[in-house]
Every structure is written in C-alpha cells, then in structure tokens.
TIDRENNU-429809 format. One record per residue (C-alpha): residue number from 1; y negated, x negated, z. Coordinates in steps of 0.1 Angstrom, whole numbers, m for minus. Example, Ala and Ser with C-alpha at 12.3 -4.5 7.8 and 13.67 -1.06 7.14 Angstrom:
// TIDRENNU-429809
+-----+-------+-------+-------+
! seq !    py !    px !    pz !
+-----+-------+-------+-------+
!   1 !    45 !  m123 !    78 !
!   2 !    11 !  m137 !    71 !
+-----+-------+-------+-------+
This chain:
// TIDRENNU-429809
+-----+-------+-------+-------+
! seq !    py !    px !    pz !
+-----+-------+-------+-------+
!   1 !     0 !     0 !     0 !
!   2 !   m35 !   m13 !    m9 !
!   3 !   m61 !   m22 !    17 !
!   4 !   m83 !     8 !     7 !
!   5 !   m54 !    32 !     8 !
!   6 !   m43 !    19 !    42 !
!   7 !   m78 !    23 !    56 !
!   8 !   m81 !    58 !    41 !
!   9 !   m48 !    68 !    57 !
!  10 !   m60 !    54 !    90 !
!  11 !   m92 !    74 !    88 !
!  12 !   m74 !   106 !    78 !
!  13 !   m49 !   103 !   107 !
!  14 !   m78 !    97 !   131 !
!  15 !   m98 !   127 !   118 !
!  16 !   m68 !   151 !   120 !
!  17 !   m58 !   137 !   154 !
!  18 !   m93 !   141 !   168 !
!  19 !   m95 !   177 !   154 !
!  20 !   m61 !   186 !   169 !
!  21 !   m70 !   170 !   203 !
!  22 !  m103 !   188 !   204 !
!  23 !   m87 !   223 !   206 !
!  24 !   m66 !   211 !   236 !
!  25 !   m96 !   196 !   254 !
!  26 !  m118 !   226 !   248 !
!  27 !   m92 !   248 !   265 !
!  28 !   m89 !   224 !   294 !
!  29 !  m126 !   222 !   302 !
!  30 !  m131 !   260 !   297 !
!  31 !  m104 !   265 !   323 !
!  32 !   m79 !   281 !   300 !
!  33 !   m41 !   277 !   301 !
!  34 !   m25 !   248 !   282 !
!  35 !    11 !   237 !   279 !
!  36 !     7 !   213 !   308 !
!  37 !    m7 !   240 !   331 !
!  38 !    26 !   249 !   349 !
!  39 !    29 !   213 !   360 !
!  40 !    m7 !   201 !   364 !
!  41 !   m26 !   233 !   375 !
!  42 !    m9 !   234 !   410 !
!  43 !   m19 !   197 !   416 !
!  44 !   m54 !   204 !   404 !
!  45 !   m58 !   234 !   428 !
!  46 !   m43 !   215 !   457 !
!  47 !   m67 !   186 !   452 !
!  48 !   m97 !   209 !   449 !
!  49 !   m87 !   227 !   481 !
!  50 !   m85 !   194 !   499 !
!  51 !  m121 !   187 !   488 !
!  52 !  m133 !   219 !   504 !
!  53 !  m148 !   251 !   491 !
!  54 !  m182 !   236 !   483 !
!  55 !  m167 !   209 !   460 !
!  56 !  m159 !   235 !   433 !
!  57 !  m193 !   253 !   434 !
!  58 !  m213 !   253 !   401 !
!  59 !  m238 !   225 !   399 !
!  60 !  m272 !   222 !   383 !
!  61 !  m280 !   189 !   365 !
!  62 !  m294 !   172 !   397 !
!  63 !  m263 !   179 !   417 !
!  64 !  m240 !   170 !   388 !
!  65 !  m258 !   137 !   383 !
!  66 !  m258 !   129 !   420 !
!  67 !  m221 !   136 !   423 !
!  68 !  m214 !   112 !   394 !
!  69 !  m235 !    84 !   408 !
!  70 !  m221 !    88 !   444 !
!  71 !  m185 !    88 !   430 !
!  72 !  m192 !    57 !   409 !
!  73 !  m210 !    39 !   438 !
!  74 !  m180 !    45 !   461 !
!  75 !  m156 !    32 !   434 !
!  76 !  m178 !     0 !   429 !
!  77 !  m178 !    m7 !   467 !
!  78 !  m140 !    m3 !   470 !
!  79 !  m133 !   m25 !   440 !
!  80 !  m157 !   m52 !   451 !
!  81 !  m139 !   m53 !   485 !
!  82 !  m105 !   m54 !   469 !
!  83 !  m115 !   m83 !   446 !
!  84 !  m130 !  m103 !   474 !
!  85 !  m100 !   m98 !   497 !
!  86 !   m72 !  m100 !   472 !
!  87 !   m60 !  m134 !   486 !
!  88 !   m51 !  m116 !   519 !
!  89 !   m34 !   m85 !   502 !
!  90 !     1 !   m79 !   489 !
!  91 !    14 !   m80 !   453 !
!  92 !    m1 !  m114 !   448 !
!  93 !    29 !  m135 !   437 !
!  94 !     8 !  m164 !   425 !
!  95 !   m12 !  m166 !   457 !
!  96 !   m45 !  m162 !   440 !
!  97 !   m77 !  m163 !   462 !
!  98 !  m104 !  m137 !   462 !
!  99 !  m132 !  m138 !   436 !
! 100 !  m166 !  m152 !   444 !
! 101 !  m193 !  m126 !   454 !
! 102 !  m212 !  m128 !   420 !
! 103 !  m180 !  m125 !   400 !
! 104 !  m166 !   m96 !   422 !
! 105 !  m200 !   m79 !   418 !
! 106 !  m200 !   m83 !   380 !
! 107 !  m164 !   m71 !   377 !
! 108 !  m168 !   m41 !   400 !
! 109 !  m199 !   m29 !   382 !
! 110 !  m183 !   m36 !   349 !
! 111 !  m153 !   m14 !   354 !
! 112 !  m172 !    14 !   372 !
! 113 !  m197 !    17 !   343 !
! 114 !  m169 !    17 !   317 !
! 115 !  m181 !   m16 !   304 !
! 116 !  m151 !   m37 !   313 !
! 117 !  m169 !   m70 !   307 !
! 118 !  m146 !   m99 !   317 !
! 119 !  m162 !  m129 !   332 !
! 120 !  m128 !  m139 !   344 !
! 121 !   m93 !  m145 !   330 !
! 122 !   m70 !  m118 !   342 !
! 123 !   m37 !  m137 !   343 !
! 124 !   m54 !  m167 !   361 !
! 125 !   m77 !  m150 !   386 !
! 126 !   m64 !  m115 !   394 !
! 127 !   m34 !  m104 !   415 !
! 128 !   m11 !   m75 !   404 !
! 129 !   m27 !   m53 !   431 !
! 130 !   m62 !   m60 !   418 !
! 131 !   m51 !   m52 !   382 !
! 132 !   m33 !   m20 !   392 !
! 133 !   m51 !    m5 !   422 !
! 134 !   m85 !   m20 !   412 !
! 135 !   m90 !   m22 !   375 !
! 136 !   m65 !     4 !   362 !
! 137 !   m78 !    31 !   387 !
! 138 !  m114 !    25 !   376 !
! 139 !  m103 !    26 !   340 !
! 140 !   m93 !    62 !   346 !
! 141 !  m122 !    70 !   369 !
! 142 !  m150 !    56 !   347 !
! 143 !  m136 !    72 !   315 !
! 144 !  m132 !   105 !   332 !
! 145 !  m168 !   103 !   345 !
! 146 !  m181 !    98 !   309 !
! 147 !  m159 !   127 !   297 !
! 148 !  m172 !   150 !   325 !
! 149 !  m208 !   142 !   318 !
! 150 !  m202 !   147 !   281 !
! 151 !  m188 !   182 !   288 !
! 152 !  m217 !   190 !   311 !
! 153 !  m242 !   180 !   284 !
! 154 !  m223 !   202 !   259 !
! 155 !  m226 !   232 !   282 !
! 156 !  m264 !   225 !   286 !
! 157 !  m270 !   222 !   249 !
! 158 !  m247 !   249 !   237 !
! 159 !  m237 !   271 !   267 !
! 160 !  m243 !   307 !   273 !
! 161 !  m279 !   319 !   276 !
! 162 !  m288 !   325 !   313 !
! 163 !  m263 !   300 !   327 !
! 164 !  m283 !   273 !   343 !
! 165 !  m255 !   253 !   359 !
! 166 !  m236 !   226 !   340 !
! 167 !  m202 !   232 !   356 !
! 168 !  m188 !   211 !   385 !
! 169 !  m184 !   174 !   383 !
! 170 !  m154 !   171 !   406 !
! 171 !  m134 !   197 !   387 !
! 172 !  m143 !   182 !   353 !
! 173 !  m134 !   148 !   366 !
! 174 !  m100 !   159 !   377 !
! 175 !   m93 !   178 !   345 !
! 176 !  m101 !   148 !   324 !
! 177 !   m77 !   126 !   344 !
! 178 !   m48 !   150 !   350 !
! 179 !   m47 !   168 !   316 !
! 180 !   m60 !   142 !   291 !
! 181 !   m61 !   106 !   302 !
! 182 !   m30 !   104 !   324 !
! 183 !    m4 !   121 !   300 !
! 184 !   m18 !   104 !   269 !
! 185 !   m17 !    70 !   287 !
! 186 !    20 !    76 !   297 !
! 187 !    29 !    83 !   261 !
! 188 !     9 !    53 !   247 !
! 189 !    23 !    30 !   274 !
! 190 !    59 !    40 !   264 !
! 191 !    51 !    33 !   228 !
! 192 !    37 !    m1 !   236 !
! 193 !    68 !   m10 !   258 !
! 194 !    90 !    m1 !   228 !
! 195 !    69 !   m26 !   207 !
! 196 !    75 !   m53 !   233 !
! 197 !    46 !   m51 !   257 !
! 198 !    57 !   m60 !   293 !
! 199 !    57 !   m35 !   321 !
! 200 !    70 !   m53 !   352 !
! 201 !    59 !   m61 !   387 !
! 202 !    73 !   m96 !   386 !
! 203 !    52 !  m127 !   385 !
! 204 !    50 !  m154 !   359 !
! 205 !    82 !  m166 !   343 !
! 206 !    92 !  m203 !   337 !
! 207 !    99 !  m215 !   302 !
! 208 !   106 !  m248 !   286 !
! 209 !    87 !  m255 !   253 !
! 210 !   103 !  m270 !   222 !
! 211 !    88 !  m303 !   231 !
! 212 !   104 !  m302 !   266 !
! 213 !    73 !  m294 !   285 !
! 214 !    72 !  m268 !   314 !
! 215 !    52 !  m236 !   309 !
! 216 !    45 !  m206 !   332 !
! 217 !    41 !  m174 !   312 !
! 218 !    21 !  m147 !   331 !
! 219 !    34 !  m111 !   330 !
! 220 !    30 !   m79 !   349 !
! 221 !    23 !   m41 !   344 !
! 222 !     6 !   m48 !   311 !
! 223 !    15 !   m17 !   290 !
! 224 !     0 !     8 !   315 !
! 225 !   m33 !   m11 !   317 !
! 226 !   m35 !   m15 !   279 !
! 227 !   m29 !    22 !   274 !
! 228 !   m58 !    34 !   295 !
! 229 !   m81 !     5 !   285 !
! 230 !   m79 !    18 !   249 !
! 231 !   m78 !    56 !   254 !
! 232 !  m106 !    55 !   279 !
! 233 !  m128 !    31 !   258 !
! 234 !  m126 !     7 !   286 !
! 235 !  m115 !   m25 !   269 !
! 236 !  m107 !   m48 !   298 !
! 237 !   m75 !   m66 !   291 !
! 238 !   m47 !   m78 !   314 !
! 239 !   m50 !  m112 !   298 !
! 240 !   m81 !  m133 !   291 !
! 241 !   m78 !  m132 !   253 !
! 242 !   m73 !   m94 !   254 !
! 243 !   m57 !   m78 !   224 !
! 244 !   m51 !  m111 !   207 !
! 245 !   m25 !  m119 !   233 !
! 246 !    11 !  m112 !   220 !
! 247 !    20 !   m96 !   253 !
! 248 !    m8 !   m70 !   249 !
! 249 !    m5 !   m66 !   212 !
! 250 !    27 !   m80 !   197 !
! 251 !    30 !   m62 !   163 !
! 252 !    11 !   m46 !   135 !
! 253 !    24 !   m12 !   147 !
! 254 !    10 !   m18 !   183 !
! 255 !   m23 !   m30 !   167 !
! 256 !   m27 !     2 !   146 !
! 257 !   m18 !    25 !   175 !
! 258 !   m42 !     8 !   198 !
! 259 !   m70 !    10 !   172 !
! 260 !   m64 !    47 !   168 !
! 261 !   m64 !    51 !   206 !
! 262 !   m98 !    35 !   208 !
! 263 !  m114 !    61 !   186 !
! 264 !   m93 !    92 !   192 !
! 265 !  m110 !   109 !   222 !
! 266 !  m146 !   100 !   210 !
! 267 !  m138 !   117 !   176 !
! 268 !  m123 !   147 !   194 !
! 269 !  m156 !   151 !   214 !
! 270 !  m174 !   158 !   181 !
! 271 !  m152 !   187 !   174 !
! 272 !  m152 !   199 !   211 !
! 273 !  m190 !   202 !   208 !
! 274 !  m186 !   225 !   178 !
! 275 !  m160 !   246 !   194 !
! 276 !  m179 !   250 !   227 !
! 277 !  m211 !   258 !   208 !
! 278 !  m194 !   286 !   190 !
! 279 !  m202 !   270 !   156 !
! 280 !  m177 !   244 !   145 !
! 281 !  m201 !   233 !   117 !
! 282 !  m223 !   217 !   144 !
! 283 !  m195 !   195 !   155 !
! 284 !  m185 !   186 !   119 !
! 285 !  m221 !   176 !   112 !
! 286 !  m222 !   151 !   141 !
! 287 !  m188 !   138 !   131 !
! 288 !  m199 !   133 !    95 !
! 289 !  m230 !   113 !   107 !
! 290 !  m209 !    91 !   130 !
! 291 !  m181 !    88 !   104 !
! 292 !  m205 !    77 !    76 !
! 293 !  m221 !    51 !    98 !
! 294 !  m187 !    38 !   109 !
! 295 !  m173 !    35 !    74 !
! 296 !  m205 !    17 !    61 !
! 297 !  m203 !    m8 !    90 !
! 298 !  m165 !   m13 !    84 !
! 299 !  m171 !   m19 !    47 !
! 300 !  m196 !   m47 !    54 !
! 301 !  m174 !   m64 !    80 !
! 302 !  m144 !   m61 !    57 !
! 303 !  m162 !   m75 !    27 !
! 304 !  m177 !  m104 !    47 !
! 305 !  m143 !  m114 !    62 !
! 306 !  m126 !  m114 !    29 !
! 307 !  m151 !  m138 !    13 !
! 308 !  m145 !  m175 !    13 !
! 309 !  m167 !  m194 !    37 !
! 310 !  m194 !  m212 !    18 !
! 311 !  m188 !  m245 !    37 !
! 312 !  m150 !  m244 !    43 !
! 313 !  m137 !  m225 !    12 !
! 314 !  m108 !  m201 !     8 !
! 315 !   m87 !  m193 !    38 !
! 316 !  m116 !  m195 !    62 !
! 317 !  m112 !  m157 !    70 !
! 318 !   m83 !  m165 !    93 !
! 319 !  m103 !  m188 !   116 !
! 320 !  m104 !  m173 !   150 !
! 321 !   m79 !  m145 !   141 !
! 322 !   m43 !  m139 !   147 !
! 323 !   m22 !  m145 !   116 !
! 324 !     0 !  m114 !   124 !
! 325 !   m31 !   m92 !   119 !
! 326 !   m52 !  m111 !    93 !
! 327 !   m88 !  m104 !    82 !
! 328 !   m82 !   m67 !    75 !
! 329 !   m68 !   m55 !   108 !
! 330 !   m92 !   m78 !   126 !
! 331 !  m121 !   m63 !   108 !
! 332 !  m110 !   m28 !   115 !
! 333 !  m105 !   m35 !   152 !
! 334 !  m139 !   m53 !   154 !
! 335 !  m157 !   m23 !   138 !
! 336 !  m138 !     2 !   161 !
! 337 !  m143 !   m17 !   193 !
! 338 !  m181 !   m22 !   189 !
! 339 !  m187 !    13 !   175 !
! 340 !  m167 !    30 !   203 !
! 341 !  m179 !    12 !   234 !
! 342 !  m145 !    m2 !   239 !
! 343 !  m150 !   m40 !   240 !
! 344 !  m114 !   m51 !   236 !
! 345 !  m107 !   m77 !   209 !
! 346 !   m78 !   m88 !   187 !
! 347 !   m98 !  m117 !   173 !
! 348 !  m126 !  m140 !   185 !
! 349 !  m159 !  m124 !   173 !
! 350 !  m176 !  m158 !   176 !
! 351 !  m156 !  m169 !   145 !
! 352 !  m166 !  m139 !   123 !
! 353 !  m191 !  m143 !    94 !
! 354 !  m228 !  m138 !   104 !
! 355 !  m229 !  m105 !    85 !
! 356 !  m200 !   m92 !   105 !
! 357 !  m217 !  m102 !   137 !
! 358 !  m248 !   m84 !   125 !
! 359 !  m229 !   m51 !   121 !
! 360 !  m212 !   m55 !   155 !
! 361 !  m246 !   m61 !   171 !
! 362 !  m261 !   m31 !   154 !
! 363 !  m231 !    m9 !   165 !
! 364 !  m239 !   m17 !   201 !
! 365 !  m277 !   m18 !   199 !
! 366 !  m279 !    17 !   185 !
! 367 !  m266 !    28 !   218 !
! 368 !  m229 !    29 !   207 !
! 369 !  m234 !    64 !   193 !
! 370 !  m211 !    57 !   163 !
! 371 !  m183 !    76 !   181 !
! 372 !  m192 !    56 !   212 !
! 373 !  m174 !    58 !   246 !
! 374 !  m154 !    88 !   257 !
! 375 !  m181 !   115 !   263 !
! 376 !  m209 !    89 !   264 !
! 377 !  m208 !    85 !   226 !
! 378 !  m215 !   122 !   221 !
! 379 !  m242 !   126 !   247 !
! 380 !  m258 !    94 !   233 !
! 381 !  m259 !   108 !   198 !
! 382 !  m273 !   141 !   212 !
! 383 !  m304 !   120 !   223 !
! 384 !  m309 !   111 !   186 !
! 385 !  m303 !   148 !   177 !
! 386 !  m332 !   157 !   200 !
! 387 !  m354 !   131 !   183 !
! 388 !  m343 !   141 !   148 !
! 389 !  m350 !   178 !   154 !
! 390 !  m384 !   169 !   168 !
! 391 !  m393 !   149 !   137 !
! 392 !  m381 !   177 !   115 !
! 393 !  m403 !   201 !   134 !
! 394 !  m433 !   179 !   129 !
! 395 !  m426 !   177 !    92 !
! 396 !  m424 !   214 !    86 !
! 397 !  m449 !   225 !   112 !
! 398 !  m425 !   245 !   134 !
! 399 !  m416 !   243 !   170 !
! 400 !  m384 !   221 !   170 !
! 401 !  m352 !   240 !   179 !
! 402 !  m316 !   231 !   183 !
! 403 !  m289 !   256 !   187 !
! 404 !  m315 !   283 !   193 !
! 405 !  m333 !   264 !   221 !
! 406 !  m368 !   250 !   218 !
! 407 !  m371 !   212 !   220 !
! 408 !  m404 !   206 !   238 !
! 409 !  m423 !   177 !   254 !
! 410 !  m400 !   174 !   284 !
! 411 !  m369 !   169 !   263 !
! 412 !  m385 !   144 !   239 !
! 413 !  m400 !   124 !   268 !
! 414 !  m366 !   122 !   285 !
! 415 !  m349 !   112 !   253 !
! 416 !  m374 !    84 !   247 !
! 417 !  m371 !    71 !   282 !
! 418 !  m333 !    70 !   277 !
! 419 !  m337 !    54 !   243 !
! 420 !  m361 !    27 !   256 !
! 421 !  m337 !    15 !   282 !
! 422 !  m316 !    m2 !   255 !
! 423 !  m344 !   m25 !   241 !
! 424 !  m357 !   m31 !   276 !
! 425 !  m323 !   m44 !   288 !
! 426 !  m312 !   m62 !   257 !
! 427 !  m344 !   m78 !   245 !
! 428 !  m358 !   m84 !   280 !
! 429 !  m326 !   m98 !   294 !
! 430 !  m319 !  m120 !   263 !
! 431 !  m354 !  m133 !   263 !
! 432 !  m352 !  m143 !   299 !
! 433 !  m318 !  m158 !   294 !
! 434 !  m329 !  m182 !   266 !
! 435 !  m360 !  m193 !   286 !
! 436 !  m342 !  m201 !   319 !
! 437 !  m323 !  m234 !   316 !
! 438 !  m293 !  m225 !   337 !
! 439 !  m289 !  m192 !   318 !
! 440 !  m295 !  m207 !   283 !
! 441 !  m267 !  m232 !   289 !
! 442 !  m242 !  m203 !   286 !
! 443 !  m246 !  m204 !   248 !
! 444 !  m220 !  m227 !   231 !
! 445 !  m239 !  m231 !   198 !
! 446 !  m275 !  m240 !   189 !
! 447 !  m299 !  m224 !   164 !
! 448 !  m294 !  m189 !   151 !
! 449 !  m258 !  m187 !   161 !
! 450 !  m266 !  m196 !   197 !
! 451 !  m292 !  m168 !   198 !
! 452 !  m266 !  m144 !   184 !
! 453 !  m242 !  m154 !   211 !
! 454 !  m267 !  m146 !   238 !
! 455 !  m280 !  m115 !   221 !
! 456 !  m244 !  m102 !   217 !
! 457 !  m237 !  m107 !   254 !
! 458 !  m267 !   m88 !   265 !
! 459 !  m262 !   m61 !   239 !
! 460 !  m226 !   m57 !   250 !
! 461 !  m236 !   m54 !   287 !
! 462 !  m265 !   m29 !   282 !
! 463 !  m244 !    m8 !   257 !
! 464 !  m215 !    m8 !   282 !
! 465 !  m193 !   m23 !   255 !
! 466 !  m177 !   m54 !   272 !
! 467 !  m168 !   m76 !   242 !
! 468 !  m184 !  m110 !   237 !
! 469 !  m187 !  m138 !   213 !
! 470 !  m158 !  m160 !   223 !
! 471 !  m177 !  m192 !   231 !
! 472 !  m204 !  m177 !   254 !
! 473 !  m200 !  m187 !   291 !
! 474 !  m204 !  m156 !   313 !
! 475 !  m189 !  m173 !   343 !
! 476 !  m221 !  m185 !   360 !
! 477 !  m237 !  m168 !   390 !
! 478 !  m269 !  m161 !   369 !
! 479 !  m250 !  m144 !   341 !
! 480 !  m226 !  m126 !   365 !
! 481 !  m255 !  m111 !   384 !
! 482 !  m279 !  m104 !   356 !
! 483 !  m252 !   m88 !   334 !
! 484 !  m240 !   m67 !   363 !
! 485 !  m275 !   m53 !   369 !
! 486 !  m280 !   m46 !   332 !
! 487 !  m247 !   m27 !   330 !
! 488 !  m260 !    m3 !   356 !
! 489 !  m292 !     1 !   336 !
! 490 !  m273 !     8 !   304 !
! 491 !  m251 !    34 !   320 !
! 492 !  m274 !    54 !   343 !
! 493 !  m307 !    51 !   325 !
! 494 !  m290 !    72 !   298 !
! 495 !  m266 !    93 !   318 !
! 496 !  m293 !   108 !   342 !
! 497 !  m319 !   116 !   316 !
! 498 !  m294 !   133 !   292 !
! 499 !  m282 !   155 !   321 !
! 500 !  m318 !   164 !   328 !
! 501 !  m323 !   174 !   291 !
! 502 !  m291 !   194 !   293 !
! 503 !  m303 !   211 !   324 !
! 504 !  m337 !   219 !   309 !
! 505 !  m321 !   234 !   277 !
! 506 !  m296 !   254 !   297 !
! 507 !  m324 !   272 !   315 !
! 508 !  m341 !   283 !   282 !
! 509 !  m333 !   315 !   263 !
! 510 !  m316 !   312 !   229 !
! 511 !  m338 !   323 !   200 !
! 512 !  m323 !   342 !   171 !
! 513 !  m317 !   322 !   139 !
! 514 !  m342 !   332 !   112 !
! 515 !  m349 !   321 !    76 !
! 516 !  m374 !   296 !    90 !
! 517 !  m350 !   279 !   113 !
! 518 !  m340 !   244 !   104 !
! 519 !  m302 !   243 !    98 !
! 520 !  m285 !   216 !   119 !
! 521 !  m251 !   218 !   103 !
! 522 !  m256 !   208 !    67 !
! 523 !  m259 !   177 !    46 !
! 524 !  m297 !   175 !    50 !
! 525 !  m294 !   174 !    87 !
! 526 !  m266 !   148 !    86 !
! 527 !  m289 !   125 !    64 !
! 528 !  m318 !   131 !    87 !
! 529 !  m297 !   122 !   118 !
! 530 !  m284 !    90 !   102 !
! 531 !  m319 !    80 !    91 !
! 532 !  m332 !    86 !   126 !
! 533 !  m305 !    64 !   141 !
! 534 !  m310 !    36 !   116 !
! 535 !  m348 !    37 !   115 !
! 536 !  m352 !    36 !   153 !
! 537 !  m326 !     9 !   156 !
! 538 !  m341 !   m12 !   128 !
! 539 !  m377 !    m9 !   141 !
! 540 !  m365 !   m20 !   175 !
! 541 !  m341 !   m48 !   168 !
! 542 !  m347 !   m60 !   133 !
! 543 !  m370 !   m89 !   143 !
! 544 !  m345 !  m105 !   166 !
! 545 !  m316 !   m98 !   143 !
! 546 !  m336 !  m117 !   116 !
! 547 !  m338 !  m147 !   138 !
! 548 !  m300 !  m145 !   147 !
! 549 !  m273 !  m134 !   123 !
! 550 !  m295 !  m129 !    92 !
! 551 !  m310 !  m164 !    96 !
! 552 !  m275 !  m178 !   101 !
! 553 !  m263 !  m161 !    69 !
! 554 !  m291 !  m176 !    49 !
! 555 !  m284 !  m210 !    64 !
! 556 !  m247 !  m207 !    56 !
! 557 !  m255 !  m198 !    20 !
! 558 !  m277 !  m230 !    19 !
! 559 !  m248 !  m251 !    32 !
! 560 !  m259 !  m254 !    68 !
! 561 !  m238 !  m245 !    99 !
! 562 !  m245 !  m243 !   136 !
+-----+-------+-------+-------+
C-alpha cells in the first residue's frame, strides 16, 4: 500500500472511530444508560454517596472551576510527597532515592496539568510505586479533568436555555474515568501486551550482550502506563526515550495503534459537541477545521522528512529515528503528538528538518487546538470560535451570535485574556531563558537551532504538551522550576476563563435563527475559523519563528549547519 493510501486509511479509521465513540460519550455525560452501566453505575453511585449529598449538586462556573483547581492541587501535593519520599517506600526494587525538590515539583505539576513533561529518565529515577501510584493515577485524573471541563463548556455554549449550571465536576470526573478512560485503557494495554510490551512488577533483568558485557534491562508495568498516556493525551513514558523504546513501542502495529489512541478522544469531542448542541453540523464544522489544519501540517512534515538533507544527502531522513518506523510513521507521530497535546515521541524531534520543527512549534503555539488534549482541545478551539464569530459580526455589522447566544464584550475579553496567556508564557519565558546564563546553557546547539530548542521547550510547557527537542537539558533547578510554573499558567489561564465564558453564555437566552444569522456550520465558517487560528498565531509568533526554524532552513539551503 502506498504512503498516501496508508495515511488516508489511518485518517478514515480515526474519523469513523471518533464519530462512533462520540455517541457513547454523549450518552455517558448526559446520564443515560450505556452497555457498561450494569457494572459501572453501582460503583459510580457508591462513590458519589461517599462524597456526600452536596458533592453531586449542580455547579455554576465558579464552583466548577474551584472544584477542578482544588482537586488538581491536592493531586499535585500528594504526587510531590510521593516522589520526594520514594526512597523510603515499597515497590522500589532498584533502591532509587527520592527526587530533588525542584524535580519533584516539576514532575508533579507536569502530570497534574496533563503536560507530562519529563525532566527525568523513568527507568533510572522512578520506582515502580512512583510510576503506578503516582504518575499513572495522575494520567487518569488530569485527563478526566480536561474531559470534565470540556463537557461543562459544551453545556454552557450549547445547553438548554435557562440552565445556568454547568453540571457537576465530581460526577463528570468519575464518569470520564469509569466509563471512558479505564475500560479503553484496559483494552489498549492488552493489545500492547500482545505486541510485546511488558506488564510485570519485577525489577530489571540481567543480560549478557554479544560482546560479553553485562547489561541490566529495566522493565515494569509498562503497558498499563503507555495505554493511558496515549488515550489521555498525557505523553509521559515509562522510559526516558518514550515511544522510541522497544519496550514501549515494539512493532509497527503497536505504533499505529498508539498514534490512533493519541487522537481518538480529541476527535470524538468534536462530534460530542455537535450531538449535545442538537445540531451535528456544528461538530462537523469544528472537526473539519481541525482536520484540515492537521492534514496540512502533516503534509509539510512528511515532505520535509522525505527530502535528502542538503548537507548529508540521501538517507538523512533516518537520523534520530527508529528504523522500524522510518520517516513516514515518525512524521505521523510527530504531527499527532504536537497537535493533540500528547507529547510522547517515537523519534527525536531535535533531528527533524527545520520545516518539520516549524510545524511542530506552530501546532503547540496555536494553543494545541488542532484536536488538542482530551477536552482541552475542544474548549481551546471554542475560544477561537468566539473570536471568529466576533470578527464576522464586525464585518457584517450585526451583533455576533453563536448557537443563538450573543457574543458580547465580556466573552471577547475573557477569550483574549486566555489567548494572551500563550505568548506571555512562551515568549516571555523563552526570552528570559536565553538571557540568563544558567538557563541559556540548557540549549545544546547554537544559532537558530539553539533558539528553536529553547522555544520548543517553553512552547511545550505552556501548551501542556510535554515533548522536547532531544538535546535540550531540562534537568536544572532553573528550568525545572520555571517550566513547572509555566505549565500552571498554560493550564489554568485558559481553563478558568473558558469556564467563565461558558457560564456567561449559559445564562443568556437563545435567540431564534433568522435569515440574517451568520451560519456557523458551513464551509464559509470553517474557512473563517481556520484563518482566525492562523492569523492570530502568525501575528504573535512569526517574528521568533523567523529567527529560529525559518532561519535555520535558509542556512541549511545555503550549506550551513548549527
């Protein structure tokens, strides 16, 4: 099968899978019966009873946001303590000590914000207990938080007129874990085990190499963590080299299944939006905008990685990549992981062509709204929808409306505050990093590529992505602390304002659609939405991108490398 046919099949399976999953998810979050209800519903009711009668009460946007923040703060504190104390805790066959305070802070914030940035090497620094009770639990919790907020925002934008609450965070959180993430992770973990991914509680195994040297090969409950890291758009791997490690990703089949898993729930959220809005065309329009942006970015990466390097010649496309995947599957994973706020890697992005790095940076700097994280991708794109509808209203001289609700000054102000958090964190953090000597030393390269390395790291942190150019050193107290703070900014400076917008819209009456209403489900709106995303991103980040990957591409064409 040709490359184009294979990619078309992948996109077709992804689209159909997301559409099918959306029906199941809609029924879950609307409280209707699904095929898992006889098993899961009693557990859900029991847990909600333990939480008390007030825990299931309807919540306005403030209560919903506060619940999410308190839950995540508690998770961060518990994970920080576990990482610091792991040397004194069980399930630590290698006798690994606790992490330093800055590294534990960075890791705790990373996993709670669904970033899963790794300033550590999992097999060398984390015990089995830290991997299972710490990281894997937060993989479920942070993903379910994003999904819950995504559903709450959908209710605000598209819910029934007169309903001012956004649902209940605790119930939405439980439903996301029990009905979606947990059963899907079990199925995916079993598939990965069948492909050769380890799932054991034993420590490292001794082996003798062909040259007679001794080698200790780390292992553990890998399949279970890989499953939720992909389905929950988490990205933090059991091993330091993530999906490039043969124990995490041994075969082409495991690679393709994991790439599908990265995008599946974010794609489903587009269709959930249409279903819950009572107009499936609305969901299809958002899916079309995301899909076109994704395919365009993938095409550029794929083209760049299949070209011979101007300095090295043919065959350079394999540098930094696993031979079992090659340039095509590496390009597909790179596009998916940076578009979907996942951050896992099956190749070293530092070795990709400058144009490929440009697309990966753009995917993150746009707010990871090209499918994005589970839940967070959709509510991030809805911020752009608010701005696109506002611009359309200015052009035609009508009060902007979306789904029958007026978009007014409060909603646009909140959307711009959320949008500006991205350049504030990325450009401000990267500028400070290149000026402070102990921070600037993290970059492995000089010139434009060194700038791209630093820019990528800060884009990844603020966008809650978690991937990095392979040569950039994140393991310093400065970077561990700075990146941890910026992950908080990237998560909650968008989460809270978008919930406020949803709460504001939920309180507004729905106006009847008239001949003068701007349709938000057709090709014209899709084009407007794409242009809004690209123009805002280009105006904000083009100057620094011109100094980084674009300058490096021009230098490469002239025969100069960094």
